C-alpha positions in Angstrom: 40.7 127.4 163.1 39.5 123.8 163.0 39.7 122.4 159.4 35.9 122.0 159.0 35.3 125.6 159.9 36.1 127.2 156.5 35.3 130.9 156.5 32.4 132.0 154.4 33.5 132.9 150.9 36.7 130.9 151.0 37.4 129.9 147.4 38.6 126.5 148.6 35.5 125.5 150.4 33.5 122.2 150.1 32.3 123.4 146.7 35.8 123.1 145.3 37.9 120.2 146.8 40.9 120.2 144.4 43.3 117.2 144.6 47.0 117.3 145.4 49.8 115.1 146.6 51.6 115.9 149.9 54.1 114.6 152.5 54.6 115.6 156.1 57.7 116.4 158.1 57.2 113.0 159.9 57.3 111.0 156.7 58.5 111.3 153.2 55.7 109.0 152.0 53.5 110.8 149.4 49.8 110.8 149.8 46.8 111.9 147.9 45.1 114.8 149.6 42.1 117.1 149.1 42.2 120.8 150.0 39.6 122.4 152.3 40.4 126.0 153.2 43.9 126.1 154.5 44.1 122.4 155.3 44.5 119.2 153.4 42.7 116.0 154.1 44.7 112.8 153.8 42.1 111.2 151.4 43.6 107.7 151.5 43.7 107.6 155.3 40.1 109.0 155.4 38.9 106.3 152.9 40.6 103.6 155.0 39.2 104.9 158.3 35.6 105.0 156.9 35.8 101.6 155.1 35.4 103.3 151.7 35.6 101.1 148.6 37.7 104.0 147.1 40.7 103.4 149.4 42.5 101.5 146.7 42.5 104.6 144.5 43.1 107.2 147.2 45.7 105.5 149.4 48.4 106.0 146.7 51.4 108.3 146.2 50.0 109.8 143.0 46.7 110.7 141.4 47.2 108.4 138.4 45.1 105.4 139.6 42.2 107.8 140.3 42.7 109.4 136.9 42.5 106.1 135.2 39.3 105.0 136.9 37.0 107.1 134.7 34.2 109.6 134.9 31.7 107.5 136.9 34.3 106.8 139.6 35.4 110.4 139.6 31.9 111.5 140.4 31.4 108.9 143.0 34.6 109.8 144.8 33.8 113.5 144.7 30.3 112.9 146.2 31.9 110.8 149.0 34.6 113.5 149.7 31.9 116.2 149.8 30.0 114.2 152.4 33.1 113.5 154.4 33.9 117.2 154.8 30.3 118.5 155.3 28.4 115.8 157.3 29.0 116.3 161.1 28.9 112.6 161.7 32.3 112.2 160.1 34.1 114.9 162.0 35.4 112.9 164.9 37.0 110.3 162.7 38.4 112.7 160.1 39.7 115.7 162.1 43.0 114.0 163.0 43.6 113.3 159.3 43.8 116.9 158.3 47.1 118.8 158.1 47.6 122.5 157.8 49.0 123.5 154.4 51.8 125.3 156.1 53.0 122.1 157.6 53.2 119.9 154.5 55.3 119.7 151.3 53.3 119.6 148.0 54.5 117.5 145.1 53.7 117.1 141.4 50.3 115.5 141.8 50.4 113.1 138.8 52.9 111.4 136.6 52.9 113.2 133.3 52.7 110.9 130.4 52.8 113.3 127.4 52.8 117.0 127.2 51.3 119.1 124.3 51.0 122.9 124.2 48.5 124.8 122.1 48.2 128.3 120.7 44.5 129.0 121.3 44.2 132.7 122.1 43.4 134.8 119.1 44.5 137.9 121.0 47.9 136.3 121.7 48.3 135.0 118.2 47.4 138.4 116.7 49.9 140.2 119.0 52.6 137.7 118.2 51.9 138.1 114.5 52.1 141.9 114.7 55.4 141.7 116.7 57.2 139.2 114.4 55.6 140.0 111.1 54.9 143.8 111.3 54.6 144.2 107.6 52.0 141.4 107.1 48.5 142.4 106.1 47.0 139.6 108.3 48.8 138.8 111.6 47.2 135.3 111.9 48.7 132.5 109.8 46.3 131.0 107.2 45.6 127.9 109.2 44.9 129.6 112.6 41.1 129.9 112.3 40.8 126.3 110.9 42.6 124.2 113.5 44.1 124.5 117.0 47.8 124.9 116.4 50.0 123.0 118.8 53.3 121.2 119.4 54.6 118.4 121.5 56.6 119.4 124.6 58.7 117.5 127.1 56.9 115.7 129.8 60.0 115.1 131.9 60.5 118.8 132.7 57.0 119.5 134.0 57.6 120.6 137.6 55.4 121.5 140.5 54.8 125.1 141.7 57.6 126.3 143.9 60.4 124.6 141.9 63.1 127.0 140.9 63.6 127.5 137.2 67.2 127.5 136.0 67.8 130.0 133.3 68.4 128.0 130.1 71.4 128.3 127.8 71.4 127.7 124.1 72.2 129.2 120.7 71.1 132.7 120.0 71.3 134.8 116.9 69.8 138.2 116.5 69.1 139.3 112.9 72.1 141.7 113.0 74.5 139.1 114.4 76.9 137.6 111.8 77.0 134.2 113.6 75.2 132.5 116.4 76.5 132.6 119.9 76.0 130.3 122.9 75.0 131.5 126.4 72.2 132.0 128.9 68.9 133.3 127.5 68.5 137.0 127.8 64.8 137.0 126.8 63.3 134.7 129.4 59.5 134.9 129.4 56.4 133.5 130.9 53.3 132.1 129.3 50.2 132.2 131.5 48.2 129.1 130.6 45.6 126.6 131.8 46.6 122.9 131.6 44.1 120.0 131.2 44.8 116.6 132.7 43.7 113.5 130.9 42.4 110.6 133.0 40.7 108.0 130.8 43.0 106.7 128.0 41.8 106.2 124.4 42.5 103.5 121.9 45.1 104.3 119.1 43.3 104.8 115.8 40.1 106.0 117.4 39.7 109.8 117.6 38.0 111.4 120.6 34.8 113.3 119.6 34.0 116.8 121.0 31.2 115.4 123.1 33.5 112.9 124.8 35.8 115.6 126.3 34.4 115.1 129.8 34.8 111.4 129.6 38.5 111.7 129.2 39.6 114.9 131.0 39.7 114.8 134.8 40.4 118.4 135.6 42.6 121.4 135.0 45.5 123.3 136.6 47.2 126.6 136.2 50.3 126.3 134.0 53.3 128.5 133.2 55.1 127.4 130.1 58.4 129.3 130.5 59.9 130.4 127.2 63.4 131.5 126.1 62.3 133.8 123.3 65.9 134.3 121.9 66.7 130.6 121.7 63.3 129.9 120.2 63.6 132.6 117.6 66.8 131.1 116.2 65.8 127.4 116.3 62.1 127.2 115.5 62.3 127.3 111.7 61.1 125.0 110.2 60.1 122.5 112.9 58.8 124.8 115.7 59.7 125.1 119.4 62.4 122.9 120.9 65.1 123.9 123.4 63.5 127.3 123.9 60.5 125.7 125.5 61.6 122.3 126.9 63.6 123.4 129.9 60.7 123.9 132.3 56.9 123.9 132.5 55.4 124.7 135.9 52.0 123.5 137.1 50.0 124.1 140.2 50.1 121.5 143.0 46.3 121.3 142.8 44.1 119.7 140.1 40.6 121.2 140.1 38.1 118.6 138.9 35.9 119.7 136.0 32.8 119.0 138.2 33.9 121.9 140.5 33.6 124.3 137.5 30.1 123.6 136.3 29.1 127.2 137.0 32.1 128.6 135.2 31.2 127.1 131.8 30.6 129.6 129.0 30.3 129.7 125.3 33.5 130.4 123.4 33.9 133.5 121.2 31.9 133.7 118.0 33.4 131.6 115.2 34.4 133.7 112.1 35.2 130.7 109.8 33.3 127.5 109.1 34.7 124.6 111.0 35.2 121.1 109.7 32.7 118.6 111.3 35.1 117.2 113.9 35.7 120.7 115.3 32.2 122.1 114.8 30.9 122.8 118.3 27.9 124.8 117.3 25.5 122.1 118.6 27.6 121.0 121.6 27.2 122.2 125.2 29.3 125.3 126.1 33.0 124.2 126.4 34.6 127.4 127.4 35.5 128.3 131.0 35.3 131.7 132.7 38.6 131.7 134.6 40.0 135.0 135.9 43.8 134.7 135.9 46.3 137.1 137.6 50.0 137.3 136.8 52.3 138.8 139.4 56.1 139.4 139.2 57.7 139.8 142.6 54.3 140.3 144.2 53.2 143.0 141.7 50.2 142.2 139.5 51.2 142.9 135.9 48.3 141.3 134.0 44.8 139.8 134.4 44.1 137.5 131.4 40.6 136.3 130.9 40.3 132.6 129.9 36.8 133.1 128.6 38.2 134.8 125.5 40.1 131.7 124.2 39.0 131.0 120.6 39.7 127.2 120.7 38.2 125.3 123.6 39.8 122.4 125.5 37.3 120.0 123.9 38.3 121.1 120.4 42.0 120.8 121.3 41.4 117.2 122.5 39.5 116.4 119.4 42.2 117.8 117.1 45.0 116.1 119.2 43.4 112.7 118.5 41.8 113.1 115.1 44.8 111.4 113.4 44.3 108.4 115.6 46.8 109.4 118.3 45.9 107.7 121.6 45.5 109.3 125.0 47.3 108.0 128.1 46.4 108.5 131.7 48.4 111.5 132.8 48.6 113.3 129.5 48.8 117.1 130.0 47.9 119.7 127.4 48.3 123.4 127.8 45.9 126.0 126.4 48.6 128.2 125.1 49.2 131.7 126.3 46.0 133.4 127.6 45.6 137.0 126.5 42.7 139.3 126.5 42.0 142.2 124.2 43.3 144.9 126.5 47.0 145.7 127.2 46.6 144.8 130.9 45.3 141.3 129.9 48.3 140.0 128.0 49.7 136.7 129.3 53.4 137.0 128.3 56.2 139.6 128.6 56.6 139.4 124.9 53.2 141.1 124.6 53.3 143.2 127.8 56.5 144.9 126.7 56.0 144.5 123.0 59.2 142.4 122.7 61.1 144.8 125.0 60.1 148.1 123.3 57.9 149.1 126.3 59.4 148.0 129.6 57.2 147.3 132.6 57.6 149.6 135.5 57.9 147.5 138.7 58.6 148.7 142.2 62.1 147.1 142.0 62.9 148.4 138.5 62.0 148.1 134.9 61.6 144.7 133.1 61.6 143.7 129.5 62.2 140.1 130.2 62.8 138.1 133.5 65.9 138.7 135.6 67.5 136.2 138.0 65.7 136.2 141.3 62.4 137.2 139.8 59.4 135.2 141.1 56.4 134.8 138.8 53.1 133.7 140.3 49.9 132.8 138.5 46.6 132.7 140.4 43.0 132.4 139.3 39.4 132.0 140.3 36.2 131.0 138.6 32.5 131.6 139.3 31.0 128.9 141.6 27.6 127.9 142.8 25.4 130.6 144.5 27.8 133.4 143.7 30.8 131.7 145.3 34.3 131.6 143.9 36.3 128.5 143.0 39.9 129.0 143.6 42.6 127.5 141.4 45.8 126.6 143.1 48.5 129.1 142.3 51.7 128.2 140.3 54.9 130.0 141.2 58.5 129.8 140.1 61.7 131.7 140.8 64.4 132.3 138.2 67.9 131.2 139.2 71.1 131.6 137.3 72.3 128.6 135.2 
């Protein structure tokens, strides 16, 4: 099918246009591309062919120059791309610049500057609290309803979808073990998340207000923050996650611009505690997103977490991240934290789905408490779009291999 003839209802139609970076079998040169259906348009080549002033941003091997250009430019470029793929007058010039997705290699679409992971789902936090502190009266920690809890991760191990994940090794010590041992993780888990990609930087010492979220965040991507639960359990007191989280974080090859998700914006859940002014979003525009996520292991769907249930929004996370004066850099990535709904089939981690191994999952190829070597985990998602359409988010997939 010609690239311009996208089937009706395709979640990657002209209403979406996510960005990626690709190379072809003829050249290892990396290029910015825009997805349309099952094809990718060489955006830089298109800009050059049409004499666009945006060629200097799009004819690059990474999205970072476009990310740094700011909200006005992002909107201008999106309008231009939409015209290029919808106006018949451009077809003759642009059709040779499309490539089928099956014929290209997709790469990490931007250079990650810093990586922060949050803990924003109340359902996930309550489940984790009940698992790890079963005798506690309240499963949430005292600070949870007052601030978005997070930690700094490792930017250098963020990898693109399709990259194998090597099973990490480290120290482990079960409560009944007399001494710690060293070896491969036996409780390797997933965390179904959404990642937000920062474009416009901020000045150190100047916090980013809630209302400025869309001036700094370019778009979002599906994210799997792999977790070695046994390594993490032994190491995390008192400073939090370290080696149990830093070995790999997988992201989709596609960054969906926020402008493609206007119809998916929703109000977050009702706040149960008064918020300090810098986090109080009661008078702000709705900052939640209605994203419908699916989690599959070896092709079998095991969970469908709804992102609309996230207690803390991405705008609040950004405000909290910078309230101490920390600066943003182009390419900063922050994860939402595990997305879990209220129902058992909506949990975004094996920790919750199997209740820390107590209730194994029944899969066609056998039972699972945690991931085995050879398992392939795939996250996919869609969001409501204009006129009843769907906006597809690029999937993120990874296969576990022995260390």
